[in-house]
C-alpha positions as CSV (number, residue, x, y, z in Angstrom):
1,M,20.7,-26.1,-16.4
2,S,23.2,-23.5,-17.6
3,D,26.8,-23.8,-16.2
4,T,26.5,-19.9,-15.4
5,P,28.1,-19.3,-12.0
6,A,25.3,-18.7,-9.3
7,P,25.3,-17.9,-5.7
8,M,25.5,-21.0,-3.4
9,G,22.6,-19.7,-1.3
10,R,19.5,-20.3,-3.4
11,S,17.0,-20.6,-0.6
12,L,15.5,-18.1,1.7
13,Y,17.8,-15.9,3.9
14,Y,16.3,-14.7,7.2
15,G,17.2,-14.8,10.8
16,G,21.0,-14.8,9.9
17,G,20.6,-18.2,8.1
18,W,19.3,-20.0,5.0
19,H,16.1,-21.9,5.0
20,H,14.3,-24.1,2.6
21,P,10.8,-22.8,1.6
22,K,8.1,-24.4,3.8
23,S,6.4,-25.8,0.4
24,G,9.6,-27.2,-0.7
25,R,9.1,-25.3,-4.2
26,Y,12.0,-24.3,-6.2
27,V,11.6,-22.6,-9.6
28,A,14.1,-22.2,-12.3
29,T,15.4,-18.6,-13.1
30,V,16.3,-17.8,-16.7
31,N,18.9,-16.2,-18.6
32,P,16.9,-13.9,-21.1
33,G,20.0,-13.5,-23.4
34,L,20.0,-17.2,-24.2
35,N,16.3,-18.2,-23.0
36,E,18.0,-20.8,-20.9
37,P,17.7,-21.8,-17.2
38,I,20.5,-20.9,-14.9
39,C,19.5,-22.5,-11.7
40,E,16.4,-23.1,-9.4
41,V,15.6,-20.6,-6.6
42,A,13.4,-20.9,-3.6
43,E,9.8,-19.6,-4.1
44,A,8.5,-18.1,-0.8
45,D,4.9,-18.3,0.2
46,A,2.8,-16.8,3.1
47,A,4.2,-19.1,5.6
48,D,7.8,-18.2,4.7
49,V,7.1,-14.5,5.0
50,D,5.6,-15.3,8.4
51,A,8.9,-16.7,9.7
52,A,11.0,-14.0,8.1
53,V,8.9,-11.3,9.6
54,A,9.1,-12.9,13.0
55,A,12.9,-13.0,12.7
56,A,13.1,-9.6,11.6
57,R,10.9,-8.1,14.5
58,E,13.2,-9.8,17.0
59,A,16.2,-8.5,15.2
60,F,14.9,-4.9,15.0
61,K,14.9,-5.0,18.9
62,V,18.8,-5.1,18.6
63,W,19.6,-3.1,15.5
64,R,17.3,0.0,16.8
65,K,19.5,0.4,19.7
66,I,22.8,0.4,17.9
67,V,24.0,4.0,17.8
68,P,23.6,5.8,14.4
69,L,27.3,6.3,13.7
70,E,27.8,2.7,14.3
71,R,25.1,1.9,11.8
72,G,26.6,4.2,9.4
73,R,30.0,2.5,9.7
74,I,28.3,-0.8,9.0
75,L,26.7,0.5,5.9
76,K,29.9,1.8,4.6
77,A,31.7,-1.4,5.2
78,I,29.0,-3.1,3.0
79,A,29.6,-0.4,0.2
80,E,33.1,-1.5,0.2
81,I,32.0,-5.2,-0.1
82,V,30.1,-4.3,-3.0
83,R,32.9,-2.3,-4.7
84,R,35.2,-5.3,-4.3
85,N,32.8,-7.6,-5.9
86,A,31.3,-5.5,-8.5
87,R,32.3,-7.5,-11.4
88,E,31.0,-10.7,-10.0
89,L,27.5,-9.0,-9.1
90,A,27.2,-7.4,-12.5
91,A,27.9,-10.7,-14.2
92,L,25.1,-12.2,-12.1
93,D,22.8,-9.3,-13.2
94,A,23.8,-9.6,-16.7
95,Q,23.1,-13.2,-16.9
96,N,19.9,-13.0,-14.8
97,C,18.2,-9.8,-16.3
98,G,19.7,-9.2,-19.5
99,N,21.3,-6.0,-19.1
100,P,24.9,-5.6,-20.6
101,V,27.5,-6.4,-18.0
102,T,29.4,-3.2,-18.2
103,E,26.2,-1.3,-17.4
104,M,25.6,-3.5,-14.4
105,M,29.2,-2.8,-13.0
106,G,27.9,1.0,-13.1
107,D,24.7,-0.2,-11.1
108,A,27.0,-1.8,-8.3
109,N,29.1,1.4,-8.0
110,I,25.7,3.4,-7.6
111,A,24.6,0.9,-5.1
112,A,27.8,1.4,-3.1
113,A,27.5,5.4,-3.4
114,Q,23.9,5.1,-1.9
115,L,25.1,2.9,0.9
116,D,27.9,5.6,1.7
117,F,25.4,8.4,1.3
118,F,22.9,7.2,3.8
119,G,25.7,5.9,6.1
120,G,26.8,9.5,6.1
121,L,23.3,10.9,6.9
122,V,22.5,8.9,10.2
123,T,23.0,12.1,12.5
124,E,20.7,14.1,10.2
125,M,17.4,12.3,11.6
126,K,17.0,15.5,13.9
127,G,14.0,16.5,15.8
128,D,12.9,20.1,16.6
129,T,12.1,22.0,19.9
130,I,9.1,24.1,20.1
131,P,8.9,27.3,22.2
132,M,6.7,26.8,25.2
133,G,7.9,29.6,27.6
134,P,10.1,29.2,30.6
135,D,8.2,26.5,32.5
136,A,8.3,23.8,29.7
137,L,10.5,22.1,27.2
138,N,8.8,20.7,24.2
139,L,10.7,18.7,21.6
140,T,10.3,16.1,18.9
141,V,12.5,13.0,18.1
142,R,12.6,10.6,15.1
143,Q,12.6,6.8,15.9
144,P,12.7,3.9,13.3
145,L,9.3,2.3,12.1
146,G,10.2,-1.4,12.7
147,V,10.4,-3.8,9.9
148,V,10.3,-2.6,6.3
149,A,9.6,-4.6,3.2
150,R,11.0,-3.6,-0.2
151,I,9.6,-5.2,-3.3
152,L,12.2,-4.8,-6.2
153,A,11.8,-4.6,-10.0
154,F,13.7,-6.7,-12.5
155,N,15.4,-3.8,-14.6
156,H,18.3,-3.0,-11.9
157,P,18.1,-6.0,-9.4
158,F,21.3,-5.5,-7.5
159,M,21.3,-1.7,-7.5
160,F,17.7,-1.7,-6.1
161,C,18.7,-4.4,-3.5
162,A,21.8,-2.9,-2.2
163,G,21.0,0.8,-2.6
164,K,17.5,0.6,-1.4
165,M,18.4,-1.3,1.8
166,A,20.4,1.7,2.9
167,A,17.9,4.3,4.0
168,P,15.8,1.8,6.1
169,L,18.9,0.3,7.7
170,A,20.4,3.8,8.5
171,A,17.3,4.8,10.1
172,G,17.4,1.8,12.4
173,N,14.9,-0.6,10.8
174,A,15.2,-4.1,9.9
175,I,14.4,-4.9,6.3
176,I,13.1,-7.8,4.1
177,V,13.7,-7.6,0.5
178,K,11.7,-9.6,-2.1
179,P,14.0,-9.5,-5.1
180,P,12.4,-9.5,-8.6
181,E,11.0,-13.2,-9.4
182,Q,12.7,-13.0,-12.8
183,A,16.2,-12.0,-11.4
184,P,16.8,-12.9,-7.8
185,L,20.5,-14.1,-8.0
186,S,22.4,-10.9,-7.2
187,S,20.3,-10.2,-4.2
188,L,21.0,-13.6,-2.9
189,R,24.6,-13.1,-3.5
190,L,24.6,-9.9,-1.5
191,A,23.3,-11.8,1.6
192,E,26.2,-14.2,1.2
193,L,28.6,-11.4,0.9
194,V,27.4,-9.3,4.0
195,E,26.6,-12.3,6.3
196,G,27.9,-11.6,9.8
197,L,28.2,-7.8,9.3
198,L,24.6,-7.1,10.5
199,P,22.8,-8.7,13.4
200,P,21.0,-11.8,12.6
201,G,17.5,-10.9,11.0
202,V,18.2,-7.3,10.3
203,F,18.4,-8.1,6.5
204,S,16.4,-10.7,4.9
205,V,16.1,-12.0,1.3
206,V,12.8,-13.7,0.4
207,P,12.6,-14.6,-3.3
208,G,9.4,-15.3,-4.7
209,G,6.3,-14.2,-6.9
210,R,3.0,-12.5,-6.3
211,E,2.1,-14.6,-3.2
212,A,5.3,-13.4,-1.4
213,G,4.7,-9.9,-2.4
214,A,1.1,-9.9,-1.3
215,A,1.9,-11.4,2.1
216,L,4.6,-8.8,2.7
217,A,2.3,-6.0,1.9
218,S,-0.5,-7.1,3.8
219,H,1.6,-8.6,7.0
220,P,0.7,-6.9,10.2
221,G,4.3,-7.2,11.2
222,I,5.5,-5.2,8.5
223,D,5.6,-1.5,9.3
224,K,6.1,0.0,5.9
225,V,6.2,-1.4,2.3
226,A,8.0,0.2,-0.6
227,L,7.7,-1.0,-4.3
228,I,9.4,-0.4,-7.4
229,G,7.2,-1.6,-10.1
230,S,4.1,-1.1,-12.3
231,V,1.0,1.1,-11.7
232,G,-1.0,-2.1,-11.3
233,A,1.4,-3.7,-8.7
234,G,1.4,-0.2,-6.8
235,R,-2.4,-0.2,-6.6
236,A,-2.3,-3.9,-5.2
237,V,0.2,-3.0,-2.7
238,M,-1.7,0.0,-1.4
239,K,-4.8,-2.0,-1.2
240,A,-3.0,-4.7,0.9
241,A,-1.3,-2.3,3.1
242,S,-4.5,-0.5,4.0
243,D,-5.6,-3.4,6.1
244,S,-3.1,-2.5,8.7
245,I,-3.0,1.3,7.7
246,K,0.8,1.0,7.0
247,P,2.7,3.7,5.0
248,V,3.9,3.1,1.4
249,L,6.6,4.4,-0.9
250,L,5.8,3.7,-4.4
251,E,8.1,4.4,-7.4
252,L,5.9,3.2,-10.4
253,G,5.8,3.6,-14.1
254,G,6.2,6.5,-16.6
255,K,5.2,7.7,-20.0
256,N,7.7,10.5,-19.8
257,A,7.9,13.4,-22.4
258,L,11.1,15.1,-23.9
259,I,10.1,18.7,-25.1
260,A,12.1,20.5,-27.7
261,F,11.5,24.1,-28.6
262,A,12.4,25.7,-32.0
263,D,15.5,27.4,-30.7
264,A,17.0,24.1,-29.4
265,N,20.1,22.7,-31.2
266,P,18.8,19.7,-33.4
267,D,21.9,17.7,-32.9
268,A,21.7,18.0,-29.2
269,V,18.1,17.1,-29.1
270,A,18.6,13.9,-31.3
271,S,21.4,12.9,-28.9
272,A,19.2,13.5,-25.9
273,M,16.3,11.7,-27.4
274,V,18.4,8.5,-27.8
275,A,20.1,8.9,-24.4
276,G,16.8,9.3,-22.8
277,M,15.4,6.2,-24.1
278,N,17.9,4.2,-22.1
279,F,18.3,1.8,-25.2
280,T,21.3,0.2,-23.4
281,W,18.9,-1.7,-21.2
282,C,16.3,-2.1,-24.0
283,G,14.1,0.9,-22.7
284,Q,13.3,-1.1,-19.5
285,S,13.2,2.0,-17.4
286,C,10.4,3.9,-15.6
287,G,12.3,7.2,-16.2
288,S,12.9,6.8,-20.0
289,T,11.7,9.7,-22.0
290,S,9.8,7.6,-24.5
291,R,7.7,10.4,-25.9
292,A,9.3,13.3,-27.8
293,F,7.6,16.5,-28.7
294,V,9.7,18.2,-31.2
295,H,9.0,21.6,-32.6
296,E,8.0,21.4,-36.3
297,A,10.8,23.9,-37.1
298,I,13.5,21.6,-36.1
299,Y,11.4,18.3,-36.4
300,E,12.9,16.8,-39.7
301,D,16.2,17.9,-38.9
302,V,16.1,16.1,-35.6
303,L,14.7,13.0,-37.2
304,A,17.4,12.9,-39.8
305,R,19.8,12.5,-37.3
306,L,18.4,9.8,-35.2
307,P,19.5,6.7,-37.0
308,A,23.0,7.5,-36.7
309,K,22.7,8.3,-33.2
310,V,20.9,5.0,-32.3
311,A,23.4,3.0,-34.5
312,R,25.6,2.4,-31.5
313,F,23.1,0.5,-29.7
314,V,23.4,-3.1,-31.2
315,P,21.6,-6.0,-29.3
316,G,24.3,-8.4,-28.1
317,L,24.9,-11.1,-25.4
318,P,24.4,-9.4,-22.0
319,T,27.6,-11.0,-20.6
320,D,29.9,-9.6,-23.4
321,D,31.8,-6.7,-22.5
322,A,31.4,-5.2,-26.0
323,T,27.7,-5.3,-25.9
324,T,25.8,-2.0,-26.0
325,M,22.2,-3.1,-25.7
326,G,21.0,-6.2,-23.9
327,A,18.0,-8.6,-24.0
328,I,14.4,-8.0,-23.0
329,I,13.6,-9.7,-19.4
330,S,11.1,-12.4,-20.7
331,G,9.2,-13.9,-23.7
332,V,6.2,-12.3,-22.5
333,Q,7.5,-9.0,-22.3
334,H,9.1,-9.4,-25.8
335,E,5.8,-10.4,-27.2
336,K,4.3,-7.3,-25.6
337,I,6.7,-5.0,-27.1
338,M,6.5,-6.4,-30.6
339,G,2.7,-6.0,-30.2
340,F,3.3,-2.2,-29.5
341,I,5.4,-2.1,-32.7
342,A,2.8,-3.7,-34.8
343,S,0.1,-1.5,-33.6
344,A,2.1,1.6,-34.3
345,K,2.6,0.5,-37.9
346,A,-1.0,-0.4,-38.2
347,E,-2.0,3.0,-36.9
348,G,0.1,4.9,-39.3
349,A,3.1,6.0,-37.5
350,R,6.5,6.4,-39.6
351,L,9.0,4.0,-38.8
352,V,12.2,5.9,-38.6
353,T,14.6,2.9,-37.5
354,G,14.3,-0.5,-36.0
355,G,11.0,-2.3,-35.5
356,A,12.2,-5.8,-35.7
357,A,14.1,-8.6,-33.7
358,P,17.8,-8.7,-34.8
359,S,19.0,-11.1,-37.3
360,D,22.2,-12.2,-35.6
361,P,22.1,-15.9,-35.3
362,K,23.8,-15.8,-32.0
363,L,20.7,-14.2,-30.6
364,G,18.2,-16.4,-32.0
365,K,17.2,-18.1,-28.7
366,G,17.0,-15.0,-26.5
367,F,14.6,-12.0,-26.3
368,Y,16.0,-9.1,-28.4
369,V,14.5,-6.1,-30.1
370,E,16.1,-3.4,-32.1
371,P,16.3,0.1,-30.9
372,T,12.9,1.4,-32.6
373,I,11.8,5.0,-33.1
374,F,8.5,6.1,-34.7
375,A,7.6,9.5,-36.1
376,D,4.5,11.3,-36.9
377,V,2.8,9.7,-33.7
378,T,-0.6,11.1,-32.9
379,P,-2.4,11.0,-29.4
380,N,-4.8,8.4,-30.2
381,M,-2.1,5.8,-30.9
382,R,-1.1,3.1,-28.2
383,I,2.4,4.0,-28.2
384,A,1.7,7.5,-27.4
385,R,-0.2,6.7,-24.1
386,E,0.6,3.4,-22.9
387,E,3.8,2.4,-21.0
388,I,5.6,0.0,-23.2
389,F,8.7,-0.8,-21.1
390,G,10.7,-1.6,-24.1
391,P,13.0,0.1,-26.8
392,V,10.1,1.9,-28.6
393,H,10.3,5.8,-28.9
394,A,7.4,8.0,-30.0
395,V,8.1,11.3,-31.7
396,A,5.4,13.9,-32.7
397,P,5.7,17.4,-34.1
398,W,4.2,20.5,-32.6
399,N,3.6,24.1,-33.1
400,D,1.1,25.2,-30.5
401,E,2.7,25.4,-27.1
402,A,-0.7,25.2,-25.0
403,A,-1.8,22.1,-27.0
404,M,1.5,20.5,-26.7
405,L,1.6,20.9,-23.0
406,A,-1.9,19.6,-22.6
407,E,-0.9,16.6,-24.5
408,V,2.1,16.0,-22.3
409,N,0.0,16.4,-19.2
410,S,-2.9,14.2,-20.5
411,V,-1.4,10.6,-19.5
412,E,-2.0,9.3,-16.0
413,Y,1.8,9.1,-15.3
414,G,4.1,12.0,-14.1
415,L,7.5,10.7,-13.3
416,T,10.1,12.6,-15.5
417,C,10.4,15.3,-18.3
418,S,13.2,16.6,-20.2
419,I,13.0,20.3,-21.6
420,W,15.3,21.5,-24.3
421,T,15.4,25.3,-25.1
422,N,18.1,28.1,-24.9
423,D,15.4,30.5,-23.4
424,L,15.7,30.6,-19.7
425,T,12.4,32.1,-19.2
426,R,10.7,29.5,-21.4
427,A,12.6,26.8,-19.5
428,H,11.4,27.7,-16.2
429,R,7.9,28.3,-17.4
430,T,7.7,25.0,-18.9
431,A,9.2,23.1,-16.0
432,M,6.5,24.8,-13.7
433,E,3.7,23.7,-16.2
434,V,4.6,20.0,-16.8
435,E,3.0,17.5,-14.4
436,A,6.1,15.4,-13.5
437,G,8.2,15.0,-10.2
438,F,11.8,15.1,-11.8
439,V,12.4,17.5,-14.5
440,W,15.6,18.2,-16.6
441,I,16.5,21.2,-18.5
442,N,18.9,20.6,-21.2
443,E,19.8,17.4,-19.7
444,V,18.3,13.8,-19.6
445,S,18.2,10.6,-17.9
446,K,20.7,11.2,-15.1
447,H,20.0,11.0,-11.3
448,F,21.7,13.1,-8.9
449,L,22.3,11.6,-5.2
450,G,20.8,14.0,-2.8
451,A,18.1,15.2,-5.3
452,P,14.7,13.9,-4.6
453,F,13.6,11.2,-7.3
454,G,9.8,10.4,-7.4
455,G,6.7,10.9,-9.4
456,W,3.4,12.7,-9.4
457,K,0.0,11.1,-10.4
458,Q,0.1,7.4,-11.0
459,S,3.9,7.4,-11.0
460,G,4.2,6.9,-7.4
461,I,4.2,8.3,-3.9
462,G,7.3,9.6,-1.8
463,R,10.7,10.4,-2.8
464,E,14.1,8.5,-3.0
465,E,17.8,9.1,-3.2
466,C,17.8,12.1,-0.8
467,L,17.5,13.0,2.8
468,G,13.6,12.7,2.5
469,E,13.9,9.0,1.9
470,L,15.8,8.5,5.2
471,I,13.3,10.5,7.0
472,A,10.5,8.7,5.6
473,F,11.6,5.4,7.3
474,T,11.2,7.1,10.7
475,Q,8.3,8.2,12.7
476,E,7.9,11.4,14.8
477,K,7.5,11.5,18.3
478,N,6.5,14.6,20.5
479,I,7.9,14.7,24.1
480,H,6.7,17.7,26.5
481,I,8.3,18.3,29.6
482,S,7.1,20.3,32.4
483,L,9.8,22.4,34.3
484,K,7.5,23.8,37.1
485,Q,8.5,23.3,40.5
486,A,6.3,20.7,42.3
């Protein structure tokens, strides 16, 4: 085992305490930068999920009665704990998921901001009054759902755990988090850090694999399940949730487009293409703009600028502060990405830069891929249509706007889109035409707290990072009061 620091709690956290899995099963969690095990972590099964849900249902009875402003105060206290421990939490994520430690510091701060944000929105869960004349009062109130399960992805483990607990807790729900099976350590450490701040059972961490996720999604004691993951995982969660007709919130995959018009600045477009790929975390981001449609008038100019732009992303050990690009999450994913690169070459795409594993001997045991850009990509190629979830960018020229937009919208995904032009009318028109839930104009990659983030089509259901996310963890009740004299 590695001597990498890890949380003391490596079991299941529910009911305000730590529990060994009922099966006794612990599995190794791996440092993908070194391809070495860090420690062993409990693997929950359906019986463990039953116990965690039972504890959470009891805790919900307490938490729902705590006044909203007090819930908000507790969330803000958790945010301060996150900020104080950001370096340690970032180091855990860097070791466990392979993203550079400096980027994971940013993730911790984003999570703290989300906790503050939703802690400040607790009084906005407002109802309505409906006019009924002088003899009646009709009003609506919003109440929490009960127990919420959140199943998390590996690319931002801590940010998803701490940031995504905020809205359900602010609304008065208990929450059970299933951290990513590849990277559970930062979630377990958060449970240690916040122990005693919340009533026992309000916040639970249940590490595990598919069995734990399926048990949460289908459990009759779970009132809503939220997933960040692949389209396939989203479909499985929806099917499991349908048994008890529970609502879902799904943030799924993407094959997102960047569109550059002829009047756009070639240097700005090249910079945006590189930034939009999120090479820092190896393109392992559902929002990455992994397809670029560049007008033929500026196409070669843009391509010529890309190697210099991408040169600052050099694969390195995730725990090194100087690293600008981390490791792929696993050997399986690394092999999949290299398969996409091989298919692009075989299908005739032009390699602009990258396309191989780095030669640095320090990285020889880990899972690394150079930032890779292919040009002259055609619609029939795999890299043009399938989500790679890796550092592979597909670039295509265009000269017919209608045909280009048809190709942009032809995939099953619809998460993000980035549009580059200096023509305001064209920008608005294109934004209305693209089938995506989150659109940037002359910007890329950024999220804005308070702005709803979510996808169209197979990219998901629901919106996050906004008031709508908070409301989505409540249910509406109508109350009619007769004022007639008896």
